Residue, then its C-alpha position, 0 to 999 in steps of 0.5 A: m500500500k502506498n497511500l491511505i485516502t480518508s474521508w471523515k463523515n461522522s459528526k459524532l466521533s473525532p478522527p484519529g491522527h492520519a499518520a497513525l491510521e496510515r501506519f496501521a493500514r499499511r501494516a494490516s494490508q501486509l498482514a492480510g497478504l495483499p500485493d506489495f506494489d504501490w496501490n492506494f487504500e480509500i476509506e470513507f468513515t460514516g455513521d448509520d445514516l450515510m451507511i444506510r444510503r451507501n448500502r442501498e446505493l452501492l449494494g442494493h441492500e436495506g439497512t445499515t452494516d459495519v463495513i462495505t468493501f470494494p477490492y479492485f485486485s483482479g489476481n490476473e497479471d495481465d489485468r493488474l492495477l496501474e501504480n497508484e490506483v485505488a485498489v481497495d475502497a471501503v466504507v466503515n460505519l463508526d456508529a456500528a463500531l461504537r455500538e458493538g464496542r460497548k456490547r461485546k465483551n473484551s472489545s471497544y469502539s477503537r478495537e471494532a473500528a480497527l477490526y472493520i478495516v482489517h475485515a475489509l483488507l481480508h476481503s480484498a485478499g480473497l477471504d469471504d464470510l458467506t458460509p459458516e466455514d468461510r466465516r470461521k476462517m475469516r474470524r481466525r485471520e481477523r484475530a491473528v492480524m489484530a493480535k499481530l497489530a497489537s503486539e507491534d503497538l499499532l493498536p489502539v489507533f482510534p481514540e476511545g474518548s473521541v465522542l463529540g457532543n452527545g454522540r451516545 
């Protein structure tokens, strides 16, 4: 990964530092097994309202979700992305991360938000989670990547005390 391009569209939460987020995303992409040439990763950070619209517009699905991923790696050498093109495009729902982080044991907003990015990168590397067996494989890889990122002091990347206003 060469560049991380972010768009922050969640008014309830403050963004993390770009340099820390880029270090995290670069290492997570390596751990996910993505190609090692100069490609860009674009993430739009949203809340529920915008995620509902994105889910409908982009996938034809109703309701909200935690992350939407569009990988543009073809896997075909003849159809390889050009250097510096966006190869992974993700929409991350921070409201979902906030809810799930509060609800799940041994989790937090920061951990969930980071997990959604890892999940997007693993999808981009070819993993899926549509069947029970695929879901188990995805969860194992998520845990392994998150553990490695934590051991390398790349977590937490999202500030826990970042709720603005009355974003409860």
